[in-house]
VMD Tcl script that draws the C-alpha trace (Angstrom):
set ca {
  {-21.36 12.33 0.81}
  {-18.43 10.96 -1.11}
  {-14.92 12.32 -1.24}
  {-11.46 11.39 -2.44}
  {-7.99 11.94 -1.10}
  {-5.49 12.82 -3.79}
  {-1.77 13.08 -3.19}
  {0.48 14.70 -5.75}
  {4.04 13.70 -5.08}
  {7.02 13.51 -7.40}
  {8.67 10.09 -7.52}
  {11.83 9.06 -9.24}
  {11.68 6.17 -11.68}
  {13.91 3.94 -9.54}
  {11.52 4.27 -6.56}
  {8.33 3.28 -8.38}
  {8.88 -0.48 -8.13}
  {9.18 -0.36 -4.33}
  {6.21 1.97 -3.99}
  {4.07 -0.37 -6.11}
  {5.08 -3.41 -4.03}
  {4.21 -1.54 -0.85}
  {0.80 -0.38 -2.09}
  {-0.13 -3.83 -3.41}
  {1.09 -5.58 -0.22}
  {3.60 -7.68 -2.17}
  {6.55 -7.03 0.14}
  {8.12 -10.07 1.78}
  {9.23 -8.32 4.97}
  {7.51 -5.60 6.97}
  {8.83 -3.79 10.01}
  {5.52 -4.46 11.80}
  {5.40 -8.13 12.83}
  {1.66 -7.92 13.63}
  {0.59 -7.85 9.98}
  {-1.45 -10.92 9.06}
  {-1.51 -11.09 5.26}
  {-4.07 -13.92 5.33}
  {-6.71 -11.42 6.50}
  {-6.13 -8.96 3.65}
  {-9.43 -9.95 2.06}
  {-11.20 -8.31 5.03}
  {-9.94 -4.88 4.00}
  {-12.56 -2.78 2.27}
  {-13.18 0.79 1.19}
  {-16.29 2.72 2.07}
}
mol new
graphics top color blue
foreach p $ca { graphics top sphere $p radius 0.5 }
foreach p [lrange $ca 0 end-1] q [lrange $ca 1 end] { graphics top cylinder $p $q radius 0.2 }
display resetview
């Protein structure tokens, strides 16, 4: 059984750059110090 989660949210144009960086893991600093970006390749979707 497959399914999708869809979120419909209004964003302002000035927020889109930050949202994209967050989703693509391109941020330089995160509030969680336990994030190991070198292991990102282990993430997968079922």
